[in-house]
All heavy atoms as TSV, in Angstrom:
chain	resi	resn	atom	element	x	y	z
A	1	MET	N	N	96.740	88.933	101.108
A	1	MET	CA	C	96.059	90.034	101.769
A	1	MET	C	C	94.825	89.486	102.474
A	1	MET	O	O	94.415	88.385	102.285
A	1	MET	CB	C	95.621	91.068	100.773
A	1	MET	CG	C	96.729	91.876	100.069
A	1	MET	SD	S	97.678	92.907	101.182
A	1	MET	CE	C	99.249	92.569	100.536
A	2	THR	N	N	94.265	90.343	103.261
A	2	THR	CA	C	93.051	89.983	103.946
A	2	THR	C	C	91.844	90.294	103.097
A	2	THR	O	O	91.991	90.774	101.939
A	2	THR	CB	C	92.989	90.740	105.316
A	2	THR	OG1	O	93.049	92.185	104.994
A	2	THR	CG2	C	94.109	90.345	106.245
A	3	LYS	N	N	90.672	90.114	103.598
A	3	LYS	CA	C	89.476	90.398	102.850
A	3	LYS	C	C	89.478	91.914	102.398
A	3	LYS	O	O	90.085	92.709	102.964
A	3	LYS	CB	C	88.220	90.154	103.717
A	3	LYS	CG	C	88.057	88.735	104.012
A	3	LYS	CD	C	86.718	88.513	104.687
A	3	LYS	CE	C	86.647	87.068	105.154
A	3	LYS	NZ	N	85.655	86.261	104.497
A	4	ASN	N	N	88.763	92.150	101.321
A	4	ASN	CA	C	88.774	93.472	100.671
A	4	ASN	C	C	88.536	94.610	101.673
A	4	ASN	O	O	89.138	95.685	101.572
A	4	ASN	CB	C	87.753	93.561	99.547
A	4	ASN	CG	C	88.246	92.717	98.342
A	4	ASN	OD1	O	89.357	92.303	98.260
A	4	ASN	ND2	N	87.260	92.486	97.480
A	5	SER	N	N	87.624	94.461	102.630
A	5	SER	CA	C	87.343	95.527	103.560
A	5	SER	C	C	88.367	95.705	104.682
A	5	SER	O	O	88.387	96.707	105.314
A	5	SER	CB	C	85.943	95.357	104.110
A	5	SER	OG	O	85.918	94.144	104.860
A	6	ASP	N	N	89.137	94.745	104.887
A	6	ASP	CA	C	90.185	94.806	105.941
A	6	ASP	C	C	91.411	95.525	105.419
A	6	ASP	O	O	91.954	95.238	104.377
A	6	ASP	CB	C	90.622	93.429	106.354
A	6	ASP	CG	C	89.480	92.607	107.055
A	6	ASP	OD1	O	88.507	93.286	107.564
A	6	ASP	OD2	O	89.572	91.340	107.092
A	7	PRO	N	N	91.913	96.481	106.201
A	7	PRO	CA	C	93.195	97.169	105.829
A	7	PRO	C	C	94.307	96.219	105.927
A	7	PRO	O	O	94.315	95.271	106.785
A	7	PRO	CB	C	93.288	98.356	106.756
A	7	PRO	CG	C	92.533	97.914	107.972
A	7	PRO	CD	C	91.390	97.000	107.471
A	8	PRO	N	N	95.358	96.434	105.162
A	8	PRO	CA	C	96.524	95.501	105.247
A	8	PRO	C	C	97.254	95.684	106.624
A	8	PRO	O	O	97.228	96.794	107.177
A	8	PRO	CB	C	97.418	95.952	104.107
A	8	PRO	CG	C	96.913	97.297	103.707
A	8	PRO	CD	C	95.518	97.388	104.107
A	9	SER	N	N	97.795	94.618	107.140
A	9	SER	CA	C	98.576	94.704	108.375
A	9	SER	C	C	99.850	95.481	108.124
A	9	SER	O	O	100.252	95.657	106.906
A	9	SER	CB	C	98.873	93.284	108.899
A	9	SER	OG	O	99.819	92.661	108.027
A	10	LEU	N	N	100.572	95.831	109.115
A	10	LEU	CA	C	101.887	96.504	108.988
A	10	LEU	C	C	102.839	95.626	108.149
A	10	LEU	O	O	103.459	96.142	107.222
A	10	LEU	CB	C	102.504	96.825	110.338
A	10	LEU	CG	C	103.778	97.545	110.303
A	10	LEU	CD1	C	103.702	98.826	109.535
A	10	LEU	CD2	C	104.252	97.790	111.677
A	11	GLY	N	N	102.845	94.371	108.441
A	11	GLY	CA	C	103.732	93.492	107.683
A	11	GLY	C	C	103.343	93.405	106.239
A	11	GLY	O	O	104.185	93.309	105.336
A	12	GLN	N	N	102.060	93.350	105.898
A	12	GLN	CA	C	101.583	93.352	104.569
A	12	GLN	C	C	101.911	94.662	103.836
A	12	GLN	O	O	102.288	94.642	102.650
A	12	GLN	CB	C	100.060	93.079	104.494
A	12	GLN	CG	C	99.766	91.664	104.927
A	12	GLN	CD	C	98.305	91.441	105.184
A	12	GLN	OE1	O	97.585	92.363	105.572
A	12	GLN	NE2	N	97.793	90.214	104.948
A	13	ARG	N	N	101.901	95.728	104.587
A	13	ARG	CA	C	102.357	97.050	104.021
A	13	ARG	C	C	103.791	97.052	103.602
A	13	ARG	O	O	104.188	97.482	102.619
A	13	ARG	CB	C	101.997	98.239	104.953
A	13	ARG	CG	C	100.546	98.401	105.118
A	13	ARG	CD	C	100.290	99.372	106.244
A	13	ARG	NE	N	98.896	99.361	106.717
A	13	ARG	CZ	C	97.954	100.267	106.328
A	13	ARG	NH1	N	98.253	101.210	105.479
A	13	ARG	NH2	N	96.770	100.126	106.761
A	14	VAL	N	N	104.585	96.424	104.485
A	14	VAL	CA	C	106.044	96.255	104.242
A	14	VAL	C	C	106.189	95.465	102.957
A	14	VAL	O	O	107.008	95.725	102.055
A	14	VAL	CB	C	106.805	95.587	105.339
A	14	VAL	CG1	C	108.179	95.177	104.952
A	14	VAL	CG2	C	106.880	96.565	106.558
A	15	GLU	N	N	105.415	94.384	102.842
A	15	GLU	CA	C	105.462	93.514	101.653
A	15	GLU	C	C	105.070	94.261	100.389
A	15	GLU	O	O	105.718	94.114	99.330
A	15	GLU	CB	C	104.499	92.339	101.846
A	15	GLU	CG	C	104.412	91.360	100.680
A	15	GLU	CD	C	105.629	90.547	100.459
A	15	GLU	OE1	O	106.627	90.559	101.288
A	15	GLU	OE2	O	105.680	89.779	99.481
A	16	ILE	N	N	104.137	95.138	100.414
A	16	ILE	CA	C	103.702	95.903	99.272
A	16	ILE	C	C	104.899	96.784	98.847
A	16	ILE	O	O	105.221	96.881	97.680
A	16	ILE	CB	C	102.430	96.756	99.587
A	16	ILE	CG1	C	101.217	95.871	99.808
A	16	ILE	CG2	C	102.230	97.831	98.557
A	16	ILE	CD1	C	100.061	96.517	100.494
A	17	VAL	N	N	105.443	97.487	99.815
A	17	VAL	CA	C	106.627	98.431	99.438
A	17	VAL	C	C	107.798	97.578	98.937
A	17	VAL	O	O	108.429	97.954	97.893
A	17	VAL	CB	C	107.028	99.274	100.650
A	17	VAL	CG1	C	108.245	100.086	100.349
A	17	VAL	CG2	C	105.860	100.202	101.092
A	18	ARG	N	N	108.081	96.464	99.517
A	18	ARG	CA	C	109.207	95.583	99.099
A	18	ARG	C	C	108.969	95.167	97.701
A	18	ARG	O	O	109.894	95.281	96.850
A	18	ARG	CB	C	109.298	94.387	100.089
A	18	ARG	CG	C	110.436	93.467	99.673
A	18	ARG	CD	C	110.195	92.038	100.259
A	18	ARG	NE	N	109.120	91.415	99.703
A	18	ARG	CZ	C	108.996	90.906	98.417
A	18	ARG	NH1	N	109.945	91.002	97.589
A	18	ARG	NH2	N	107.897	90.286	98.078
A	19	ALA	N	N	107.812	94.693	97.414
A	19	ALA	CA	C	107.536	94.231	96.010
A	19	ALA	C	C	107.581	95.314	94.972
A	19	ALA	O	O	108.139	95.157	93.902
A	19	ALA	CB	C	106.137	93.568	95.987
A	20	LYS	N	N	107.060	96.523	95.315
A	20	LYS	CA	C	107.109	97.644	94.411
A	20	LYS	C	C	108.507	98.108	94.143
A	20	LYS	O	O	108.818	98.568	93.100
A	20	LYS	CB	C	106.284	98.787	94.902
A	20	LYS	CG	C	104.757	98.570	94.830
A	20	LYS	CD	C	103.973	99.716	95.356
A	20	LYS	CE	C	102.465	99.481	95.135
A	20	LYS	NZ	N	101.676	100.598	95.670
A	21	ARG	N	N	109.389	97.957	95.141
A	21	ARG	CA	C	110.794	98.312	94.988
A	21	ARG	C	C	111.636	97.238	94.278
A	21	ARG	O	O	112.792	97.490	93.945
A	21	ARG	CB	C	111.384	98.649	96.357
A	21	ARG	CG	C	110.785	99.792	97.119
A	21	ARG	CD	C	111.539	101.065	96.837
A	21	ARG	NE	N	111.354	102.059	97.889
A	21	ARG	CZ	C	110.404	102.984	97.891
A	21	ARG	NH1	N	109.530	103.023	96.860
A	21	ARG	NH2	N	110.289	103.918	98.776
A	22	GLY	N	N	111.053	96.064	94.104
A	22	GLY	CA	C	111.768	95.010	93.444
A	22	GLY	C	C	112.868	94.334	94.278
A	22	GLY	O	O	113.820	93.841	93.791
A	23	ILE	N	N	112.650	94.395	95.581
A	23	ILE	CA	C	113.670	93.805	96.524
A	23	ILE	C	C	113.089	92.464	96.945
A	23	ILE	O	O	111.914	92.351	97.330
A	23	ILE	CB	C	113.835	94.765	97.723
A	23	ILE	CG1	C	114.382	96.097	97.266
A	23	ILE	CG2	C	114.725	94.118	98.760
A	23	ILE	CD1	C	114.409	97.140	98.319
A	24	SER	N	N	113.918	91.455	96.891
A	24	SER	CA	C	113.471	90.125	97.276
A	24	SER	C	C	113.379	90.021	98.807
A	24	SER	O	O	113.986	90.746	99.560
A	24	SER	CB	C	114.418	89.055	96.765
A	24	SER	OG	O	115.625	89.125	97.454
A	25	ARG	N	N	112.579	89.090	99.293
A	25	ARG	CA	C	112.490	88.842	100.748
A	25	ARG	C	C	113.837	88.427	101.257
A	25	ARG	O	O	114.221	88.826	102.334
A	25	ARG	CB	C	111.420	87.735	101.019
A	25	ARG	CG	C	110.036	88.207	100.821
A	25	ARG	CD	C	109.066	87.050	101.134
A	25	ARG	NE	N	107.709	87.447	100.824
A	25	ARG	CZ	C	106.667	86.628	100.739
A	25	ARG	NH1	N	106.908	85.295	100.972
A	25	ARG	NH2	N	105.512	87.123	100.478
A	26	THR	N	N	114.553	87.564	100.498
A	26	THR	CA	C	115.850	87.145	100.901
A	26	THR	C	C	116.790	88.318	101.104
A	26	THR	O	O	117.527	88.366	102.031
A	26	THR	CB	C	116.421	86.108	99.947
A	26	THR	OG1	O	115.554	85.047	99.845
A	26	THR	CG2	C	117.823	85.651	100.291
A	27	ALA	N	N	116.832	89.196	100.078
A	27	ALA	CA	C	117.753	90.387	100.155
A	27	ALA	C	C	117.418	91.294	101.350
A	27	ALA	O	O	118.296	91.721	102.054
A	27	ALA	CB	C	117.654	91.136	98.829
A	28	LEU	N	N	116.092	91.479	101.586
A	28	LEU	CA	C	115.704	92.289	102.711
A	28	LEU	C	C	116.121	91.651	103.995
A	28	LEU	O	O	116.626	92.298	104.934
A	28	LEU	CB	C	114.133	92.491	102.704
A	28	LEU	CG	C	113.596	93.324	103.830
A	28	LEU	CD1	C	114.234	94.731	103.865
A	28	LEU	CD2	C	112.080	93.462	103.681
A	29	ALA	N	N	115.898	90.328	104.137
A	29	ALA	CA	C	116.239	89.578	105.355
A	29	ALA	C	C	117.787	89.662	105.583
A	29	ALA	O	O	118.213	89.951	106.699
A	29	ALA	CB	C	115.833	88.153	105.228
A	30	GLU	N	N	118.549	89.467	104.529
A	30	GLU	CA	C	120.050	89.543	104.641
A	30	GLU	C	C	120.470	90.964	105.072
A	30	GLU	O	O	121.326	91.066	105.952
A	30	GLU	CB	C	120.684	89.141	103.340
A	30	GLU	CG	C	120.553	87.654	103.075
A	30	GLU	CD	C	121.125	87.256	101.727
A	30	GLU	OE1	O	121.594	88.180	100.931
A	30	GLU	OE2	O	121.116	86.084	101.416
A	31	PHE	N	N	119.874	91.975	104.480
A	31	PHE	CA	C	120.238	93.347	104.854
A	31	PHE	C	C	119.977	93.614	106.370
A	31	PHE	O	O	120.777	94.288	107.044
A	31	PHE	CB	C	119.520	94.351	103.969
A	31	PHE	CG	C	119.942	95.742	104.216
A	31	PHE	CD1	C	121.015	96.289	103.457
A	31	PHE	CD2	C	119.295	96.579	105.103
A	31	PHE	CE1	C	121.420	97.599	103.724
A	31	PHE	CE2	C	119.704	97.888	105.322
A	31	PHE	CZ	C	120.778	98.411	104.598
A	32	LEU	N	N	118.822	93.113	106.831
A	32	LEU	CA	C	118.403	93.365	108.210
A	32	LEU	C	C	118.960	92.292	109.192
A	32	LEU	O	O	118.743	92.358	110.321
A	32	LEU	CB	C	116.900	93.342	108.279
A	32	LEU	CG	C	116.178	94.472	107.569
A	32	LEU	CD1	C	114.708	94.239	107.499
A	32	LEU	CD2	C	116.516	95.835	108.170
A	33	GLU	N	N	119.774	91.362	108.624
A	33	GLU	CA	C	120.374	90.289	109.406
A	33	GLU	C	C	119.294	89.443	110.132
A	33	GLU	O	O	119.380	89.170	111.353
A	33	GLU	CB	C	121.429	90.772	110.382
A	33	GLU	CG	C	122.585	91.432	109.653
A	33	GLU	CD	C	123.680	91.964	110.588
A	33	GLU	OE1	O	123.449	92.090	111.836
A	33	GLU	OE2	O	124.738	92.289	110.042
A	34	LEU	N	N	118.238	89.114	109.408
A	34	LEU	CA	C	117.153	88.326	109.895
A	34	LEU	C	C	117.017	87.053	109.037
A	34	LEU	O	O	117.544	86.973	107.928
A	34	LEU	CB	C	115.834	89.058	109.740
A	34	LEU	CG	C	115.710	90.338	110.592
A	34	LEU	CD1	C	114.431	91.081	110.190
A	34	LEU	CD2	C	115.710	90.073	112.080
A	35	ASP	N	N	116.223	86.108	109.527
A	35	ASP	CA	C	115.969	84.912	108.764
A	35	ASP	C	C	114.859	85.269	107.738
A	35	ASP	O	O	114.004	86.027	107.990
A	35	ASP	CB	C	115.458	83.822	109.728
A	35	ASP	CG	C	115.336	82.443	109.002
A	35	ASP	OD1	O	116.362	81.743	108.953
A	35	ASP	OD2	O	114.295	82.172	108.558
A	36	ARG	N	N	114.966	84.602	106.529
A	36	ARG	CA	C	114.001	84.931	105.468
A	36	ARG	C	C	112.606	84.595	106.010
A	36	ARG	O	O	111.654	85.324	105.563
A	36	ARG	CB	C	114.342	84.121	104.228
A	36	ARG	CG	C	113.413	84.428	103.092
A	36	ARG	CD	C	113.592	83.533	101.890
A	36	ARG	NE	N	112.627	83.776	100.876
A	36	ARG	CZ	C	111.415	83.476	100.826
A	36	ARG	NH1	N	110.914	82.865	101.898
A	36	ARG	NH2	N	110.584	83.738	99.871
A	37	SER	N	N	112.431	83.602	106.795
A	37	SER	CA	C	111.098	83.237	107.264
A	37	SER	C	C	110.463	84.367	108.088
A	37	SER	O	O	109.293	84.440	108.164
A	37	SER	CB	C	111.166	81.891	108.060
A	37	SER	OG	O	111.894	82.071	109.270
A	38	THR	N	N	111.267	85.132	108.791
A	38	THR	CA	C	110.746	86.284	109.550
A	38	THR	C	C	110.104	87.250	108.618
A	38	THR	O	O	108.971	87.703	108.850
A	38	THR	CB	C	111.919	86.933	110.330
A	38	THR	OG1	O	112.497	86.022	111.184
A	38	THR	CG2	C	111.433	88.147	111.071
A	39	VAL	N	N	110.734	87.579	107.523
A	39	VAL	CA	C	110.211	88.527	106.528
A	39	VAL	C	C	108.960	87.933	105.895
A	39	VAL	O	O	107.992	88.612	105.683
A	39	VAL	CB	C	111.248	88.851	105.469
A	39	VAL	CG1	C	110.653	89.779	104.387
A	39	VAL	CG2	C	112.453	89.589	106.115
A	40	ALA	N	N	108.966	86.604	105.596
A	40	ALA	CA	C	107.780	85.967	105.065
A	40	ALA	C	C	106.599	86.045	106.043
A	40	ALA	O	O	105.467	86.231	105.604
A	40	ALA	CB	C	108.141	84.508	104.734
A	41	LYS	N	N	106.863	85.911	107.328
A	41	LYS	CA	C	105.754	86.020	108.309
A	41	LYS	C	C	105.178	87.401	108.346
A	41	LYS	O	O	103.959	87.564	108.597
A	41	LYS	CB	C	106.293	85.644	109.645
A	41	LYS	CG	C	106.472	84.213	109.803
A	41	LYS	CD	C	107.029	83.765	111.184
A	41	LYS	CE	C	107.258	82.270	111.251
A	41	LYS	NZ	N	107.831	81.844	112.578
A	42	TRP	N	N	105.992	88.414	108.076
A	42	TRP	CA	C	105.411	89.802	107.972
A	42	TRP	C	C	104.399	89.855	106.844
A	42	TRP	O	O	103.304	90.402	107.019
A	42	TRP	CB	C	106.466	90.835	107.713
A	42	TRP	CG	C	107.518	90.927	108.693
A	42	TRP	CD1	C	107.570	90.505	109.988
A	42	TRP	CD2	C	108.800	91.598	108.514
A	42	TRP	NE1	N	108.736	90.799	110.617
A	42	TRP	CE2	C	109.497	91.503	109.694
A	42	TRP	CE3	C	109.368	92.241	107.473
A	42	TRP	CZ2	C	110.782	91.994	109.903
A	42	TRP	CZ3	C	110.670	92.757	107.640
A	42	TRP	CH2	C	111.327	92.661	108.885
A	43	ALA	N	N	104.759	89.259	105.725
A	43	ALA	CA	C	103.878	89.290	104.511
A	43	ALA	C	C	102.513	88.590	104.705
A	43	ALA	O	O	101.519	89.031	104.145
A	43	ALA	CB	C	104.605	88.694	103.305
A	44	THR	N	N	102.548	87.541	105.561
A	44	THR	CA	C	101.316	86.858	105.821
A	44	THR	C	C	100.520	87.431	107.020
A	44	THR	O	O	99.377	87.017	107.275
A	44	THR	CB	C	101.538	85.339	106.066
A	44	THR	OG1	O	102.374	85.198	107.188
A	44	THR	CG2	C	102.241	84.712	104.844
A	45	GLY	N	N	101.089	88.380	107.679
A	45	GLY	CA	C	100.430	88.952	108.863
A	45	GLY	C	C	100.601	88.179	110.090
A	45	GLY	O	O	99.989	88.528	111.148
A	46	GLU	N	N	101.466	87.137	110.095
A	46	GLU	CA	C	101.729	86.358	111.300
A	46	GLU	C	C	102.483	87.142	112.344
A	46	GLU	O	O	102.373	86.849	113.521
A	46	GLU	CB	C	102.524	85.070	110.981
A	46	GLU	CG	C	101.735	84.043	110.196
A	46	GLU	CD	C	102.582	82.818	109.973
A	46	GLU	OE1	O	102.986	82.187	110.925
A	46	GLU	OE2	O	102.839	82.570	108.742
A	47	SER	N	N	103.308	88.082	111.882
A	47	SER	CA	C	104.059	88.947	112.800
A	47	SER	C	C	104.334	90.269	112.134
A	47	SER	O	O	103.962	90.468	110.963
A	47	SER	CB	C	105.394	88.282	113.206
A	47	SER	OG	O	106.291	88.174	112.100
A	48	SER	N	N	104.926	91.197	112.881
A	48	SER	CA	C	105.218	92.489	112.336
A	48	SER	C	C	106.646	92.884	112.669
A	48	SER	O	O	107.206	92.355	113.620
A	48	SER	CB	C	104.324	93.591	113.013
A	48	SER	OG	O	102.941	93.391	112.629
A	49	PRO	N	N	107.227	93.685	111.812
A	49	PRO	CA	C	108.622	94.102	112.048
A	49	PRO	C	C	108.795	94.860	113.396
A	49	PRO	O	O	107.878	95.578	113.741
A	49	PRO	CB	C	108.971	94.979	110.863
A	49	PRO	CG	C	107.728	95.305	110.158
A	49	PRO	CD	C	106.653	94.304	110.649
A	50	ARG	N	N	109.874	94.577	114.083
A	50	ARG	CA	C	110.130	95.232	115.334
A	50	ARG	C	C	110.705	96.620	115.176
A	50	ARG	O	O	110.509	97.513	116.021
A	50	ARG	CB	C	111.027	94.419	116.257
A	50	ARG	CG	C	110.309	93.112	116.744
A	50	ARG	CD	C	111.172	92.363	117.678
A	50	ARG	NE	N	110.400	91.197	118.104
A	50	ARG	CZ	C	110.967	90.294	118.843
A	50	ARG	NH1	N	112.196	90.354	119.282
A	50	ARG	NH2	N	110.224	89.210	119.163
A	51	ASP	N	N	111.572	96.775	114.191
A	51	ASP	CA	C	112.305	98.028	113.942
A	51	ASP	C	C	111.907	98.566	112.595
A	51	ASP	O	O	112.566	98.364	111.599
A	51	ASP	CB	C	113.778	97.787	114.066
A	51	ASP	CG	C	114.570	99.121	113.984
A	51	ASP	OD1	O	113.997	100.163	113.673
A	51	ASP	OD2	O	115.806	99.079	114.217
A	52	LEU	N	N	110.760	99.270	112.545
A	52	LEU	CA	C	110.219	99.686	111.272
A	52	LEU	C	C	111.151	100.747	110.587
A	52	LEU	O	O	111.186	100.781	109.366
A	52	LEU	CB	C	108.834	100.322	111.477
A	52	LEU	CG	C	108.003	100.621	110.189
A	52	LEU	CD1	C	107.871	99.283	109.369
A	52	LEU	CD2	C	106.653	101.106	110.543
A	53	GLU	N	N	111.877	101.532	111.355
A	53	GLU	CA	C	112.743	102.467	110.808
A	53	GLU	C	C	113.905	101.761	110.028
A	53	GLU	O	O	114.280	102.236	108.880
A	53	GLU	CB	C	113.399	103.359	111.864
A	53	GLU	CG	C	112.319	104.401	112.412
A	53	GLU	CD	C	112.868	105.352	113.400
A	53	GLU	OE1	O	114.165	105.431	113.578
A	53	GLU	OE2	O	112.072	106.042	114.030
A	54	ALA	N	N	114.452	100.668	110.556
A	54	ALA	CA	C	115.489	99.946	109.919
A	54	ALA	C	C	114.872	99.299	108.615
A	54	ALA	O	O	115.541	99.247	107.572
A	54	ALA	CB	C	116.020	98.829	110.829
A	55	VAL	N	N	113.654	98.775	108.696
A	55	VAL	CA	C	113.068	98.172	107.506
A	55	VAL	C	C	112.858	99.213	106.435
A	55	VAL	O	O	113.164	98.975	105.278
A	55	VAL	CB	C	111.705	97.515	107.863
A	55	VAL	CG1	C	110.955	97.022	106.604
A	55	VAL	CG2	C	111.946	96.327	108.858
A	56	ALA	N	N	112.393	100.378	106.820
A	56	ALA	CA	C	112.144	101.493	105.849
A	56	ALA	C	C	113.462	101.866	105.204
A	56	ALA	O	O	113.548	102.032	103.976
A	56	ALA	CB	C	111.494	102.678	106.554
A	57	ALA	N	N	114.519	101.996	105.970
A	57	ALA	CA	C	115.844	102.330	105.422
A	57	ALA	C	C	116.276	101.269	104.471
A	57	ALA	O	O	116.840	101.641	103.378
A	57	ALA	CB	C	116.843	102.534	106.544
A	58	ALA	N	N	116.121	99.997	104.803
A	58	ALA	CA	C	116.523	98.943	103.912
A	58	ALA	C	C	115.769	98.975	102.582
A	58	ALA	O	O	116.304	98.548	101.554
A	58	ALA	CB	C	116.313	97.565	104.610
A	59	LEU	N	N	114.561	99.415	102.625
A	59	LEU	CA	C	113.706	99.466	101.460
A	59	LEU	C	C	113.889	100.821	100.679
A	59	LEU	O	O	113.287	100.973	99.604
A	59	LEU	CB	C	112.203	99.329	101.823
A	59	LEU	CG	C	111.851	97.984	102.373
A	59	LEU	CD1	C	110.425	97.994	102.867
A	59	LEU	CD2	C	112.004	96.896	101.341
A	60	GLY	N	N	114.685	101.735	101.219
A	60	GLY	CA	C	114.825	103.063	100.557
A	60	GLY	C	C	113.475	103.839	100.651
A	60	GLY	O	O	113.131	104.542	99.721
A	61	ALA	N	N	112.754	103.654	101.773
A	61	ALA	CA	C	111.455	104.291	101.958
A	61	ALA	C	C	111.444	104.967	103.280
A	61	ALA	O	O	112.369	104.886	104.094
A	61	ALA	CB	C	110.337	103.218	101.891
A	62	THR	N	N	110.335	105.641	103.570
A	62	THR	CA	C	110.142	106.213	104.860
A	62	THR	C	C	109.048	105.436	105.651
A	62	THR	O	O	108.291	104.641	104.989
A	62	THR	CB	C	109.614	107.680	104.768
A	62	THR	OG1	O	108.339	107.728	104.123
A	62	THR	CG2	C	110.593	108.559	103.966
A	63	VAL	N	N	109.061	105.589	106.939
A	63	VAL	CA	C	108.033	104.911	107.757
A	63	VAL	C	C	106.655	105.358	107.243
A	63	VAL	O	O	105.735	104.529	107.138
A	63	VAL	CB	C	108.230	105.160	109.215
A	63	VAL	CG1	C	107.074	104.726	110.051
A	63	VAL	CG2	C	109.550	104.579	109.690
A	64	ALA	N	N	106.521	106.612	106.914
A	64	ALA	CA	C	105.230	107.127	106.411
A	64	ALA	C	C	104.784	106.418	105.156
A	64	ALA	O	O	103.627	106.132	104.950
A	64	ALA	CB	C	105.309	108.608	106.208
A	65	GLU	N	N	105.754	106.178	104.258
A	65	GLU	CA	C	105.467	105.501	102.962
A	65	GLU	C	C	104.925	104.060	103.250
A	65	GLU	O	O	104.013	103.560	102.603
A	65	GLU	CB	C	106.634	105.360	102.080
A	65	GLU	CG	C	107.005	106.671	101.413
A	65	GLU	CD	C	108.277	106.552	100.612
A	65	GLU	OE1	O	109.345	106.602	101.197
A	65	GLU	OE2	O	108.195	106.324	99.376
A	66	ILE	N	N	105.544	103.401	104.258
A	66	ILE	CA	C	105.083	102.091	104.603
A	66	ILE	C	C	103.707	102.090	105.180
A	66	ILE	O	O	102.821	101.335	104.706
A	66	ILE	CB	C	106.062	101.389	105.557
A	66	ILE	CG1	C	107.399	101.131	104.836
A	66	ILE	CG2	C	105.475	100.098	106.117
A	66	ILE	CD1	C	108.486	100.664	105.755
A	67	TYR	N	N	103.376	103.016	106.032
A	67	TYR	CA	C	102.072	103.092	106.636
A	67	TYR	C	C	100.985	103.475	105.545
A	67	TYR	O	O	99.833	103.041	105.712
A	67	TYR	CB	C	101.995	104.140	107.805
A	67	TYR	CG	C	102.464	103.562	109.085
A	67	TYR	CD1	C	103.584	103.967	109.749
A	67	TYR	CD2	C	101.671	102.567	109.753
A	67	TYR	CE1	C	104.030	103.460	110.919
A	67	TYR	CE2	C	102.036	102.018	110.970
A	67	TYR	CZ	C	103.212	102.447	111.483
A	67	TYR	OH	O	103.593	101.910	112.685
A	68	ALA	N	N	101.420	104.231	104.567
A	68	ALA	CA	C	100.474	104.618	103.475
A	68	ALA	C	C	100.312	103.559	102.434
A	68	ALA	O	O	99.380	103.679	101.557
A	68	ALA	CB	C	100.972	105.919	102.853
A	69	ALA	N	N	101.106	102.521	102.403
A	69	ALA	CA	C	101.059	101.530	101.316
A	69	ALA	C	C	99.722	100.796	101.323
A	69	ALA	O	O	99.190	100.411	102.318
A	69	ALA	CB	C	102.224	100.514	101.490
A	70	ARG	N	N	99.216	100.699	100.109
A	70	ARG	CA	C	97.948	99.959	99.839
A	70	ARG	C	C	98.160	99.057	98.667
A	70	ARG	O	O	98.889	99.415	97.752
A	70	ARG	CB	C	96.814	100.907	99.525
A	70	ARG	CG	C	96.508	101.855	100.660
A	70	ARG	CD	C	95.692	101.186	101.756
A	70	ARG	NE	N	95.230	102.096	102.767
A	70	ARG	CZ	C	95.889	102.450	103.826
A	70	ARG	NH1	N	97.129	102.071	104.006
A	70	ARG	NH2	N	95.375	103.243	104.705
A	71	PRO	N	N	97.530	97.887	98.635
A	71	PRO	CA	C	97.624	97.034	97.451
A	71	PRO	C	C	96.977	97.713	96.228
A	71	PRO	O	O	95.985	98.450	96.420
A	71	PRO	CB	C	96.866	95.769	97.879
A	71	PRO	CG	C	95.947	96.174	98.982
A	71	PRO	CD	C	96.601	97.340	99.642
A	72	ASP	N	N	97.580	97.491	95.072
A	72	ASP	CA	C	97.000	97.991	93.886
A	72	ASP	C	C	95.814	97.117	93.516
A	72	ASP	O	O	95.545	96.088	94.127
A	72	ASP	CB	C	97.969	98.223	92.732
A	72	ASP	CG	C	98.627	96.941	92.211
A	72	ASP	OD1	O	98.021	95.852	92.398
A	72	ASP	OD2	O	99.645	97.028	91.630
A	73	ARG	N	N	95.089	97.495	92.485
A	73	ARG	CA	C	93.865	96.676	92.119
A	73	ARG	C	C	94.094	95.289	91.836
A	73	ARG	O	O	93.404	94.405	92.189
A	73	ARG	CB	C	93.174	97.374	90.976
A	73	ARG	CG	C	92.521	98.630	91.339
A	73	ARG	CD	C	91.645	99.131	90.185
A	73	ARG	NE	N	90.874	100.258	90.745
A	73	ARG	CZ	C	90.375	101.162	90.055
A	73	ARG	NH1	N	90.496	101.151	88.754
A	73	ARG	NH2	N	89.669	102.133	90.572
A	74	ARG	N	N	95.281	94.959	91.110
A	74	ARG	CA	C	95.603	93.592	90.809
A	74	ARG	C	C	95.840	92.727	92.066
A	74	ARG	O	O	95.407	91.630	92.151
A	74	ARG	CB	C	96.834	93.484	89.917
A	74	ARG	CG	C	96.617	94.005	88.519
A	74	ARG	CD	C	97.893	94.009	87.790
A	74	ARG	NE	N	98.734	94.930	88.501
A	74	ARG	CZ	C	99.956	95.292	88.174
A	74	ARG	NH1	N	100.530	94.817	87.122
A	74	ARG	NH2	N	100.693	96.178	88.845
A	75	GLN	N	N	96.519	93.347	93.099
A	75	GLN	CA	C	96.726	92.630	94.298
A	75	GLN	C	C	95.414	92.409	95.077
A	75	GLN	O	O	95.270	91.379	95.638
A	75	GLN	CB	C	97.694	93.461	95.186
A	75	GLN	CG	C	99.131	93.413	94.619
A	75	GLN	CD	C	99.978	94.373	95.367
A	75	GLN	OE1	O	99.613	95.529	95.685
A	75	GLN	NE2	N	101.231	93.936	95.699
A	76	ARG	N	N	94.488	93.391	95.011
A	76	ARG	CA	C	93.200	93.235	95.674
A	76	ARG	C	C	92.435	92.111	95.067
A	76	ARG	O	O	91.756	91.342	95.746
A	76	ARG	CB	C	92.450	94.532	95.741
A	76	ARG	CG	C	92.980	95.487	96.825
A	76	ARG	CD	C	92.142	96.737	96.836
A	76	ARG	NE	N	92.652	97.510	95.725
A	76	ARG	CZ	C	92.473	98.834	95.647
A	76	ARG	NH1	N	91.731	99.464	96.508
A	76	ARG	NH2	N	92.990	99.507	94.615
A	77	LYS	N	N	92.420	92.057	93.729
A	77	LYS	CA	C	91.639	91.027	93.031
A	77	LYS	C	C	92.222	89.655	93.351
A	77	LYS	O	O	91.465	88.694	93.533
A	77	LYS	CB	C	91.649	91.292	91.542
A	77	LYS	CG	C	90.706	92.384	91.212
A	77	LYS	CD	C	90.676	92.603	89.685
A	77	LYS	CE	C	89.801	93.795	89.312
A	77	LYS	NZ	N	89.822	94.061	87.888
A	78	ALA	N	N	93.502	89.538	93.387
A	78	ALA	CA	C	94.172	88.238	93.651
A	78	ALA	C	C	93.844	87.767	95.069
A	78	ALA	O	O	93.761	86.599	95.378
A	78	ALA	CB	C	95.666	88.382	93.471
A	79	ALA	N	N	93.662	88.713	96.013
A	79	ALA	CA	C	93.385	88.386	97.403
A	79	ALA	C	C	91.951	87.975	97.607
A	79	ALA	O	O	91.571	87.358	98.584
A	79	ALA	CB	C	93.718	89.530	98.266
A	80	ALA	N	N	91.057	88.339	96.659
A	80	ALA	CA	C	89.629	88.089	96.836
A	80	ALA	C	C	89.242	86.624	96.680
A	80	ALA	O	O	89.952	85.881	96.152
A	80	ALA	CB	C	88.796	88.952	95.829
C-alpha cells in the first residue's frame, strides 16, 4: 500500500477484495485470461484493470464494492 494518508489505488482496491475473497492472483488472472504479472501490477499500483466490471464479476463482487475497499488495520500497519 501507499503511505497511510494516501488512498489505495484502484488496483490496490482490487487486491484488497481479491485477498478477502481468498482468490489467488493466478486464479484471477486465469479467469480473466490475463498474465499473472498483469494482476500483480494492479496490486503494486503500476497499472489498473481495464475492465473493472469483468474483474468484479470474477471476484464475485460489485464495482461499488471494489471502489469502497479499504485496507484493514493489519494491512495499514504492514504498509507503514
